[in-house]
A tleap script that builds the chain and sets N, CA, C and O, in Angstrom:
source leaprc.protein.ff14SB
mol = sequence {
  NMET SER VAL LEU LYS SER LEU THR GLY TYR
  GLN MET TYR ARG ARG GLN MET ARG LEU ARG
  ILE LYS ARG GLU ASP VAL LEU ARG PHE LEU
  LEU HIE ASP ASP LYS PHE PRO ARG ALA VAL
  LYS HIE THR LEU LEU GLN VAL LYS ASN PHE
  LEU THR ASN LEU PRO ASN SER GLU GLU VAL
  LEU GLN GLU LEU ASN VAL VAL GLN HIE GLN
  LEU TYR GLU ALA LYS PRO GLU THR LEU LYS
  GLN ASP LYS LEU HIE GLU PHE ILE ASP GLU
  LEU GLN LYS SER LEU LYS SER LEU HIE ASN
  LYS MET SER GLU ALA TYR CPHE
}
set mol.1.N position { -140.456 -76.671 -146.888 }
set mol.1.CA position { -139.930 -75.585 -147.637 }
set mol.1.C position { -140.454 -74.261 -147.104 }
set mol.1.O position { -139.725 -73.269 -147.085 }
set mol.2.N position { -141.722 -74.235 -146.667 }
set mol.2.CA position { -142.260 -72.975 -146.153 }
set mol.2.C position { -141.628 -72.567 -144.835 }
set mol.2.O position { -141.459 -71.375 -144.577 }
set mol.3.N position { -141.280 -73.523 -144.003 }
set mol.3.CA position { -140.524 -73.193 -142.733 }
set mol.3.C position { -139.179 -72.587 -143.086 }
set mol.3.O position { -138.797 -71.568 -142.510 }
set mol.4.N position { -138.459 -73.182 -144.009 }
set mol.4.CA position { -137.204 -72.610 -144.381 }
set mol.4.C position { -137.305 -71.255 -144.956 }
set mol.4.O position { -136.484 -70.393 -144.646 }
set mol.5.N position { -138.265 -71.027 -145.771 }
set mol.5.CA position { -138.486 -69.701 -146.397 }
set mol.5.C position { -138.884 -68.667 -145.361 }
set mol.5.O position { -138.470 -67.510 -145.434 }
set mol.6.N position { -139.684 -69.088 -144.401 }
set mol.6.CA position { -140.085 -68.137 -143.380 }
set mol.6.C position { -138.932 -67.685 -142.516 }
set mol.6.O position { -138.962 -66.606 -141.926 }
set mol.7.N position { -137.905 -68.533 -142.449 }
set mol.7.CA position { -136.706 -68.209 -141.657 }
set mol.7.C position { -135.575 -67.649 -142.555 }
set mol.7.O position { -134.452 -67.449 -142.094 }
set mol.8.N position { -135.882 -67.412 -143.789 }
set mol.8.CA position { -134.883 -66.976 -144.785 }
set mol.8.C position { -133.728 -67.955 -144.834 }
set mol.8.O position { -132.566 -67.572 -144.963 }
set mol.9.N position { -134.073 -69.217 -144.729 }
set mol.9.CA position { -133.002 -70.232 -144.752 }
set mol.9.C position { -133.062 -71.191 -145.896 }
set mol.9.O position { -132.286 -72.145 -145.944 }
set mol.10.N position { -133.968 -70.965 -146.829 }
set mol.10.CA position { -134.110 -71.880 -147.948 }
set mol.10.C position { -132.813 -71.970 -148.788 }
set mol.10.O position { -132.351 -73.068 -149.097 }
set mol.11.N position { -132.239 -70.823 -149.149 }
set mol.11.CA position { -131.097 -70.774 -150.021 }
set mol.11.C position { -129.858 -71.432 -149.297 }
set mol.11.O position { -129.101 -72.191 -149.904 }
set mol.12.N position { -129.698 -71.119 -148.033 }
set mol.12.CA position { -128.538 -71.709 -147.325 }
set mol.12.C position { -128.740 -73.213 -147.165 }
set mol.12.O position { -127.792 -73.980 -147.332 }
set mol.13.N position { -129.956 -73.644 -146.846 }
set mol.13.CA position { -130.202 -75.045 -146.768 }
set mol.13.C position { -129.867 -75.747 -148.110 }
set mol.13.O position { -129.195 -76.778 -148.121 }
set mol.14.N position { -130.330 -75.190 -149.208 }
set mol.14.CA position { -130.077 -75.802 -150.500 }
set mol.14.C position { -128.599 -75.825 -150.829 }
set mol.14.O position { -128.119 -76.785 -151.431 }
set mol.15.N position { -127.872 -74.797 -150.450 }
set mol.15.CA position { -126.421 -74.795 -150.681 }
set mol.15.C position { -125.691 -75.855 -149.863 }
set mol.15.O position { -124.755 -76.493 -150.343 }
set mol.16.N position { -126.137 -76.031 -148.619 }
set mol.16.CA position { -125.412 -76.987 -147.756 }
set mol.16.C position { -125.897 -78.440 -147.971 }
set mol.16.O position { -125.093 -79.372 -147.956 }
set mol.17.N position { -127.158 -78.611 -148.162 }
set mol.17.CA position { -127.683 -80.002 -148.251 }
set mol.17.C position { -127.619 -80.602 -149.658 }
set mol.17.O position { -127.263 -81.765 -149.848 }
set mol.18.N position { -127.976 -79.768 -150.634 }
set mol.18.CA position { -127.995 -80.216 -152.007 }
set mol.18.C position { -128.807 -81.447 -152.260 }
set mol.18.O position { -128.552 -82.202 -153.199 }
set mol.19.N position { -129.759 -81.640 -151.440 }
set mol.19.CA position { -130.686 -82.790 -151.541 }
set mol.19.C position { -132.073 -82.300 -151.658 }
set mol.19.O position { -132.345 -81.110 -151.496 }
set mol.20.N position { -132.987 -83.235 -151.948 }
set mol.20.CA position { -134.412 -82.892 -151.863 }
set mol.20.C position { -134.714 -82.527 -150.427 }
set mol.20.O position { -134.099 -83.028 -149.486 }
set mol.21.N position { -135.673 -81.647 -150.291 }
set mol.21.CA position { -136.025 -81.243 -148.960 }
set mol.21.C position { -136.785 -82.358 -148.240 }
set mol.21.O position { -137.861 -82.784 -148.661 }
set mol.22.N position { -136.175 -82.817 -147.124 }
set mol.22.CA position { -136.801 -83.842 -146.301 }
set mol.22.C position { -136.943 -83.329 -144.899 }
set mol.22.O position { -136.103 -82.569 -144.416 }
set mol.23.N position { -137.962 -83.726 -144.266 }
set mol.23.CA position { -138.288 -83.303 -142.909 }
set mol.23.C position { -137.134 -83.439 -141.928 }
set mol.23.O position { -136.811 -82.510 -141.188 }
set mol.24.N position { -136.505 -84.649 -141.940 }
set mol.24.CA position { -135.378 -84.918 -141.022 }
set mol.24.C position { -134.202 -83.964 -141.319 }
set mol.24.O position { -133.559 -83.459 -140.398 }
set mol.25.N position { -133.937 -83.731 -142.581 }
set mol.25.CA position { -132.799 -82.865 -142.930 }
set mol.25.C position { -133.078 -81.423 -142.546 }
set mol.25.O position { -132.175 -80.710 -142.108 }
set mol.26.N position { -134.293 -80.998 -142.702 }
set mol.26.CA position { -134.689 -79.606 -142.322 }
set mol.26.C position { -134.523 -79.463 -140.799 }
set mol.26.O position { -133.954 -78.481 -140.321 }
set mol.27.N position { -135.035 -80.472 -140.031 }
set mol.27.CA position { -134.890 -80.393 -138.587 }
set mol.27.C position { -133.437 -80.379 -138.183 }
set mol.27.O position { -133.043 -79.574 -137.339 }
set mol.28.N position { -132.648 -81.224 -138.745 }
set mol.28.CA position { -131.217 -81.253 -138.421 }
set mol.28.C position { -130.583 -79.905 -138.738 }
set mol.28.O position { -129.781 -79.410 -137.947 }
set mol.29.N position { -130.937 -79.269 -139.929 }
set mol.29.CA position { -130.379 -78.000 -140.277 }
set mol.29.C position { -130.829 -76.931 -139.288 }
set mol.29.O position { -130.002 -76.130 -138.854 }
set mol.30.N position { -132.082 -76.887 -138.921 }
set mol.30.CA position { -132.592 -75.828 -138.022 }
set mol.30.C position { -132.155 -76.022 -136.567 }
set mol.30.O position { -132.096 -75.059 -135.803 }
set mol.31.N position { -131.860 -77.228 -136.197 }
set mol.31.CA position { -131.448 -77.489 -134.824 }
set mol.31.C position { -129.926 -77.523 -134.697 }
set mol.31.O position { -129.374 -76.926 -133.773 }
set mol.32.N position { -129.258 -78.195 -135.590 }
set mol.32.CA position { -127.826 -78.528 -135.375 }
set mol.32.C position { -126.842 -77.803 -136.239 }
set mol.32.O position { -125.640 -77.991 -136.050 }
set mol.33.N position { -127.262 -76.986 -137.175 }
set mol.33.CA position { -126.302 -76.283 -138.037 }
set mol.33.C position { -125.585 -75.204 -137.240 }
set mol.33.O position { -126.228 -74.428 -136.533 }
set mol.34.N position { -124.265 -75.146 -137.344 }
set mol.34.CA position { -123.498 -74.146 -136.614 }
set mol.34.C position { -123.187 -72.885 -137.433 }
set mol.34.O position { -122.558 -71.954 -136.930 }
set mol.35.N position { -123.626 -72.861 -138.678 }
set mol.35.CA position { -123.348 -71.705 -139.529 }
set mol.35.C position { -124.602 -70.892 -139.851 }
set mol.35.O position { -124.497 -69.700 -140.139 }
set mol.36.N position { -125.778 -71.506 -139.810 }
set mol.36.CA position { -126.993 -70.772 -140.102 }
set mol.36.C position { -127.419 -69.984 -138.884 }
set mol.36.O position { -127.730 -70.582 -137.854 }
set mol.37.N position { -127.446 -68.664 -138.959 }
set mol.37.CA position { -127.700 -67.799 -137.775 }
set mol.37.C position { -129.015 -68.027 -137.040 }
set mol.37.O position { -129.139 -67.641 -135.878 }
set mol.38.N position { -129.990 -68.640 -137.685 }
set mol.38.CA position { -131.254 -68.904 -137.025 }
set mol.38.C position { -131.346 -70.294 -136.480 }
set mol.38.O position { -132.367 -70.662 -135.898 }
set mol.39.N position { -130.310 -71.082 -136.649 }
set mol.39.CA position { -130.282 -72.448 -136.076 }
set mol.39.C position { -130.075 -72.377 -134.585 }
set mol.39.O position { -129.389 -71.480 -134.096 }
set mol.40.N position { -130.639 -73.281 -133.873 }
set mol.40.CA position { -130.520 -73.275 -132.415 }
set mol.40.C position { -129.065 -73.451 -132.004 }
set mol.40.O position { -128.594 -72.707 -131.143 }
set mol.41.N position { -128.336 -74.393 -132.573 }
set mol.41.CA position { -126.955 -74.633 -132.209 }
set mol.41.C position { -126.119 -73.390 -132.406 }
set mol.41.O position { -125.347 -73.028 -131.518 }
set mol.42.N position { -126.245 -72.726 -133.535 }
set mol.42.CA position { -125.518 -71.483 -133.837 }
set mol.42.C position { -125.787 -70.417 -132.758 }
set mol.42.O position { -124.869 -69.760 -132.268 }
set mol.43.N position { -127.043 -70.273 -132.414 }
set mol.43.CA position { -127.411 -69.314 -131.397 }
set mol.43.C position { -126.779 -69.596 -130.072 }
set mol.43.O position { -126.225 -68.703 -129.431 }
set mol.44.N position { -126.858 -70.844 -129.654 }
set mol.44.CA position { -126.276 -71.240 -128.386 }
set mol.44.C position { -124.733 -71.033 -128.365 }
set mol.44.O position { -124.155 -70.648 -127.348 }
set mol.45.N position { -124.115 -71.296 -129.496 }
set mol.45.CA position { -122.678 -71.118 -129.559 }
set mol.45.C position { -122.326 -69.601 -129.472 }
set mol.45.O position { -121.322 -69.242 -128.857 }
set mol.46.N position { -123.112 -68.760 -130.057 }
set mol.46.CA position { -122.923 -67.331 -129.911 }
set mol.46.C position { -123.096 -66.849 -128.493 }
set mol.46.O position { -122.324 -66.033 -127.989 }
set mol.47.N position { -124.121 -67.368 -127.866 }
set mol.47.CA position { -124.345 -66.981 -126.424 }
set mol.47.C position { -123.177 -67.453 -125.590 }
set mol.47.O position { -122.706 -66.718 -124.722 }
set mol.48.N position { -122.702 -68.651 -125.827 }
set mol.48.CA position { -121.546 -69.142 -125.075 }
set mol.48.C position { -120.288 -68.282 -125.283 }
set mol.48.O position { -119.519 -68.042 -124.352 }
set mol.49.N position { -120.106 -67.835 -126.507 }
set mol.49.CA position { -118.899 -66.989 -126.803 }
set mol.49.C position { -119.024 -65.683 -126.022 }
set mol.49.O position { -118.026 -65.211 -125.477 }
set mol.50.N position { -120.224 -65.078 -125.947 }
set mol.50.CA position { -120.362 -63.872 -125.226 }
set mol.50.C position { -120.246 -64.044 -123.725 }
set mol.50.O position { -119.659 -63.213 -123.033 }
set mol.51.N position { -120.830 -65.163 -123.219 }
set mol.51.CA position { -120.779 -65.430 -121.807 }
set mol.51.C position { -119.363 -65.684 -121.253 }
set mol.51.O position { -119.050 -65.289 -120.130 }
set mol.52.N position { -118.540 -66.329 -122.033 }
set mol.52.CA position { -117.185 -66.604 -121.564 }
set mol.52.C position { -116.349 -65.326 -121.318 }
set mol.52.O position { -115.349 -65.353 -120.601 }
set mol.53.N position { -116.772 -64.247 -121.910 }
set mol.53.CA position { -116.084 -62.966 -121.703 }
set mol.53.C position { -116.640 -62.132 -120.575 }
set mol.53.O position { -116.099 -61.077 -120.244 }
set mol.54.N position { -117.720 -62.604 -119.983 }
set mol.54.CA position { -118.366 -61.858 -118.935 }
set mol.54.C position { -117.949 -62.420 -117.559 }
set mol.54.O position { -117.671 -63.613 -117.440 }
set mol.55.N position { -117.904 -61.546 -116.505 }
set mol.55.CA position { -117.640 -62.043 -115.183 }
set mol.55.C position { -118.898 -62.796 -114.652 }
set mol.55.O position { -120.013 -62.625 -115.145 }
set mol.56.N position { -118.656 -63.604 -113.658 }
set mol.56.CA position { -119.717 -64.299 -112.936 }
set mol.56.C position { -120.571 -65.187 -113.867 }
set mol.56.O position { -121.782 -65.311 -113.684 }
set mol.57.N position { -119.930 -65.783 -114.841 }
set mol.57.CA position { -120.744 -66.553 -115.845 }
set mol.57.C position { -120.761 -68.041 -115.593 }
set mol.57.O position { -121.349 -68.800 -116.364 }
set mol.58.N position { -120.118 -68.464 -114.515 }
set mol.58.CA position { -119.980 -69.950 -114.287 }
set mol.58.C position { -121.342 -70.641 -114.245 }
set mol.58.O position { -121.564 -71.612 -114.967 }
set mol.59.N position { -122.233 -70.160 -113.426 }
set mol.59.CA position { -123.561 -70.817 -113.284 }
set mol.59.C position { -124.378 -70.733 -114.573 }
set mol.59.O position { -125.086 -71.676 -114.929 }
set mol.60.N position { -124.276 -69.596 -115.271 }
set mol.60.CA position { -125.013 -69.440 -116.521 }
set mol.60.C position { -124.422 -70.425 -117.572 }
set mol.60.O position { -125.176 -71.066 -118.304 }
set mol.61.N position { -123.115 -70.536 -117.639 }
set mol.61.CA position { -122.503 -71.442 -118.557 }
set mol.61.C position { -122.867 -72.910 -118.258 }
set mol.61.O position { -123.022 -73.716 -119.175 }
set mol.62.N position { -123.001 -73.240 -116.972 }
set mol.62.CA position { -123.494 -74.591 -116.608 }
set mol.62.C position { -124.842 -74.849 -117.164 }
set mol.62.O position { -125.092 -75.908 -117.740 }
set mol.63.N position { -125.726 -73.899 -117.005 }
set mol.63.CA position { -127.098 -74.006 -117.540 }
set mol.63.C position { -127.097 -74.066 -119.031 }
set mol.63.O position { -127.890 -74.804 -119.616 }
set mol.64.N position { -126.230 -73.309 -119.675 }
set mol.64.CA position { -126.079 -73.357 -121.109 }
set mol.64.C position { -125.647 -74.733 -121.573 }
set mol.64.O position { -126.142 -75.237 -122.581 }
set mol.65.N position { -124.747 -75.328 -120.858 }
set mol.65.CA position { -124.285 -76.677 -121.166 }
set mol.65.C position { -125.413 -77.714 -121.118 }
set mol.65.O position { -125.440 -78.669 -121.894 }
set mol.66.N position { -126.327 -77.495 -120.193 }
set mol.66.CA position { -127.492 -78.421 -120.093 }
set mol.66.C position { -128.335 -78.276 -121.344 }
set mol.66.O position { -128.801 -79.259 -121.919 }
set mol.67.N position { -128.519 -77.053 -121.746 }
set mol.67.CA position { -129.348 -76.835 -122.973 }
set mol.67.C position { -128.659 -77.434 -124.212 }
set mol.67.O position { -129.295 -78.096 -125.032 }
set mol.68.N position { -127.345 -77.184 -124.326 }
set mol.68.CA position { -126.593 -77.717 -125.445 }
set mol.68.C position { -126.639 -79.273 -125.455 }
set mol.68.O position { -126.829 -79.899 -126.497 }
set mol.69.N position { -126.467 -79.834 -124.311 }
set mol.69.CA position { -126.569 -81.319 -124.260 }
set mol.69.C position { -127.944 -81.814 -124.696 }
set mol.69.O position { -128.044 -82.803 -125.422 }
set mol.70.N position { -128.986 -81.147 -124.267 }
set mol.70.CA position { -130.348 -81.520 -124.630 }
set mol.70.C position { -130.491 -81.387 -126.146 }
set mol.70.O position { -131.131 -82.232 -126.772 }
set mol.71.N position { -129.929 -80.377 -126.733 }
set mol.71.CA position { -130.003 -80.158 -128.189 }
set mol.71.C position { -129.188 -81.244 -128.926 }
set mol.71.O position { -129.661 -81.779 -129.929 }
set mol.72.N position { -127.997 -81.570 -128.457 }
set mol.72.CA position { -127.154 -82.548 -129.135 }
set mol.72.C position { -127.721 -83.921 -129.065 }
set mol.72.O position { -127.471 -84.752 -129.939 }
set mol.73.N position { -128.483 -84.175 -128.038 }
set mol.73.CA position { -129.110 -85.494 -127.876 }
set mol.73.C position { -130.308 -85.696 -128.804 }
set mol.73.O position { -130.759 -86.822 -129.014 }
set mol.74.N position { -130.794 -84.643 -129.331 }
set mol.74.CA position { -131.976 -84.708 -130.221 }
set mol.74.C position { -131.593 -85.394 -131.520 }
set mol.74.O position { -130.597 -85.045 -132.153 }
set mol.75.N position { -132.387 -86.360 -131.904 }
set mol.75.CA position { -132.172 -87.073 -133.179 }
set mol.75.C position { -133.333 -86.691 -134.092 }
set mol.75.O position { -134.442 -87.200 -133.929 }
set mol.76.N position { -133.083 -85.785 -135.068 }
set mol.76.CA position { -134.165 -85.389 -135.982 }
set mol.76.C position { -134.972 -86.481 -136.628 }
set mol.76.O position { -136.177 -86.340 -136.838 }
set mol.77.N position { -134.317 -87.555 -136.937 }
set mol.77.CA position { -134.984 -88.661 -137.608 }
set mol.77.C position { -136.032 -89.373 -136.709 }
set mol.77.O position { -136.919 -90.071 -137.200 }
set mol.78.N position { -135.897 -89.173 -135.392 }
set mol.78.CA position { -136.877 -89.767 -134.473 }
set mol.78.C position { -137.874 -88.809 -133.996 }
set mol.78.O position { -138.752 -89.194 -133.223 }
set mol.79.N position { -137.814 -87.588 -134.392 }
set mol.79.CA position { -138.744 -86.559 -133.888 }
set mol.79.C position { -139.956 -86.490 -134.837 }
set mol.79.O position { -140.071 -85.586 -135.664 }
set mol.80.N position { -140.825 -87.449 -134.690 }
set mol.80.CA position { -142.124 -87.408 -135.422 }
set mol.80.C position { -142.977 -86.286 -134.771 }
set mol.80.O position { -142.599 -85.735 -133.737 }
set mol.81.N position { -144.060 -85.981 -135.355 }
set mol.81.CA position { -144.800 -84.780 -134.988 }
set mol.81.C position { -145.063 -84.630 -133.467 }
set mol.81.O position { -144.790 -83.576 -132.893 }
set mol.82.N position { -145.593 -85.691 -132.825 }
set mol.82.CA position { -145.854 -85.562 -131.382 }
set mol.82.C position { -144.577 -85.460 -130.583 }
set mol.82.O position { -144.529 -84.703 -129.614 }
set mol.83.N position { -143.546 -86.187 -130.946 }
set mol.83.CA position { -142.271 -86.107 -130.271 }
set mol.83.C position { -141.587 -84.756 -130.496 }
set mol.83.O position { -140.917 -84.220 -129.613 }
set mol.84.N position { -141.774 -84.237 -131.679 }
set mol.84.CA position { -141.233 -82.924 -131.991 }
set mol.84.C position { -141.805 -81.860 -131.105 }
set mol.84.O position { -141.077 -81.014 -130.586 }
set mol.85.N position { -143.133 -81.895 -130.921 }
set mol.85.CA position { -143.754 -80.937 -130.012 }
set mol.85.C position { -143.259 -81.069 -128.564 }
set mol.85.O position { -143.018 -80.066 -127.892 }
set mol.86.N position { -143.114 -82.264 -128.108 }
set mol.86.CA position { -142.561 -82.530 -126.777 }
set mol.86.C position { -141.136 -81.964 -126.662 }
set mol.86.O position { -140.794 -81.290 -125.691 }
set mol.87.N position { -140.317 -82.259 -127.685 }
set mol.87.CA position { -138.951 -81.813 -127.633 }
set mol.87.C position { -138.849 -80.288 -127.630 }
set mol.87.O position { -138.049 -79.715 -126.890 }
set mol.88.N position { -139.675 -79.627 -128.472 }
set mol.88.CA position { -139.663 -78.147 -128.591 }
set mol.88.C position { -140.113 -77.520 -127.219 }
set mol.88.O position { -139.569 -76.513 -126.765 }
set mol.89.N position { -141.126 -78.172 -126.599 }
set mol.89.CA position { -141.613 -77.688 -125.333 }
set mol.89.C position { -140.531 -77.774 -124.284 }
set mol.89.O position { -140.322 -76.832 -123.520 }
set mol.90.N position { -139.831 -78.914 -124.243 }
set mol.90.CA position { -138.761 -79.099 -123.271 }
set mol.90.C position { -137.557 -78.166 -123.528 }
set mol.90.O position { -136.932 -77.660 -122.596 }
set mol.91.N position { -137.257 -77.960 -124.818 }
set mol.91.CA position { -136.200 -77.020 -125.177 }
set mol.91.C position { -136.579 -75.604 -124.744 }
set mol.91.O position { -135.731 -74.878 -124.225 }
set mol.92.N position { -137.825 -75.198 -124.945 }
set mol.92.CA position { -138.242 -73.891 -124.506 }
set mol.92.C position { -138.133 -73.703 -123.002 }
set mol.92.O position { -137.748 -72.635 -122.526 }
set mol.93.N position { -138.478 -74.758 -122.252 }
set mol.93.CA position { -138.334 -74.722 -120.767 }
set mol.93.C position { -136.894 -74.487 -120.379 }
set mol.93.O position { -136.564 -73.689 -119.502 }
set mol.94.N position { -136.033 -75.243 -121.099 }
set mol.94.CA position { -134.573 -75.120 -120.796 }
set mol.94.C position { -134.079 -73.748 -121.168 }
set mol.94.O position { -133.264 -73.175 -120.445 }
set mol.95.N position { -134.537 -73.207 -122.257 }
set mol.95.CA position { -134.128 -71.858 -122.619 }
set mol.95.C position { -134.622 -70.806 -121.646 }
set mol.95.O position { -133.943 -69.813 -121.382 }
set mol.96.N position { -135.808 -71.036 -121.121 }
set mol.96.CA position { -136.358 -70.110 -120.110 }
set mol.96.C position { -135.514 -70.180 -118.817 }
set mol.96.O position { -135.260 -69.169 -118.162 }
set mol.97.N position { -135.103 -71.384 -118.488 }
set mol.97.CA position { -134.250 -71.562 -117.298 }
set mol.97.C position { -132.903 -70.855 -117.518 }
set mol.97.O position { -132.385 -70.218 -116.601 }
set mol.98.N position { -132.334 -70.963 -118.730 }
set mol.98.CA position { -131.130 -70.279 -119.074 }
set mol.98.C position { -131.335 -68.755 -118.955 }
set mol.98.O position { -130.498 -68.052 -118.387 }
set mol.99.N position { -132.438 -68.266 -119.489 }
set mol.99.CA position { -132.774 -66.835 -119.387 }
set mol.99.C position { -132.792 -66.382 -117.949 }
set mol.99.O position { -132.231 -65.342 -117.606 }
set mol.100.N position { -133.452 -67.182 -117.090 }
set mol.100.CA position { -133.564 -66.805 -115.658 }
set mol.100.C position { -132.218 -66.767 -115.026 }
set mol.100.O position { -131.957 -65.877 -114.216 }
set mol.101.N position { -131.332 -67.693 -115.350 }
set mol.101.CA position { -129.958 -67.691 -114.823 }
set mol.101.C position { -129.175 -66.406 -115.263 }
set mol.101.O position { -128.441 -65.795 -114.487 }
set mol.102.N position { -129.385 -66.049 -116.547 }
set mol.102.CA position { -128.716 -64.862 -117.073 }
set mol.102.C position { -129.274 -63.627 -116.370 }
set mol.102.O position { -128.504 -62.741 -116.000 }
set mol.103.N position { -130.599 -63.543 -116.174 }
set mol.103.CA position { -131.226 -62.456 -115.447 }
set mol.103.C position { -130.677 -62.319 -114.073 }
set mol.103.O position { -130.328 -61.219 -113.647 }
set mol.104.N position { -130.592 -63.412 -113.364 }
set mol.104.CA position { -130.076 -63.402 -111.985 }
set mol.104.C position { -128.638 -62.910 -111.921 }
set mol.104.O position { -128.259 -62.155 -111.026 }
set mol.105.N position { -127.861 -63.346 -112.877 }
set mol.105.CA position { -126.400 -63.037 -112.876 }
set mol.105.C position { -126.125 -61.566 -113.277 }
set mol.105.O position { -125.178 -60.961 -112.776 }
set mol.106.N position { -126.934 -61.005 -114.162 }
set mol.106.CA position { -126.577 -59.713 -114.774 }
set mol.106.C position { -127.601 -58.600 -114.605 }
set mol.106.O position { -127.283 -57.449 -114.906 }
set mol.107.N position { -128.789 -58.876 -114.147 }
set mol.107.CA position { -129.786 -57.781 -114.070 }
set mol.107.C position { -130.400 -57.626 -112.681 }
set mol.107.O position { -131.244 -56.754 -112.473 }
savepdb mol mol.pdb
quit
């Protein structure tokens, strides 16, 4: 509950899930929800929408697809504490790689 509240997502989570707060459901919400603005999936979808309108975005979009695939493959019910840390670390590395591709393409 404290993680959801810190992200101002408690109300939206309760509206969508209507269940008791469970770790797996919170992870699924924060990783895979496409309507919650602070969810990773929503953020990646927004980035993809902006990139498709920019020139020279092919390589960046390929890198974005890698990150999206990594996210979609994540199963929140299997991400126990140690696996969650590993997953987040790998996701951060992938996001850094995406950032580098964007920097190369546009700055």
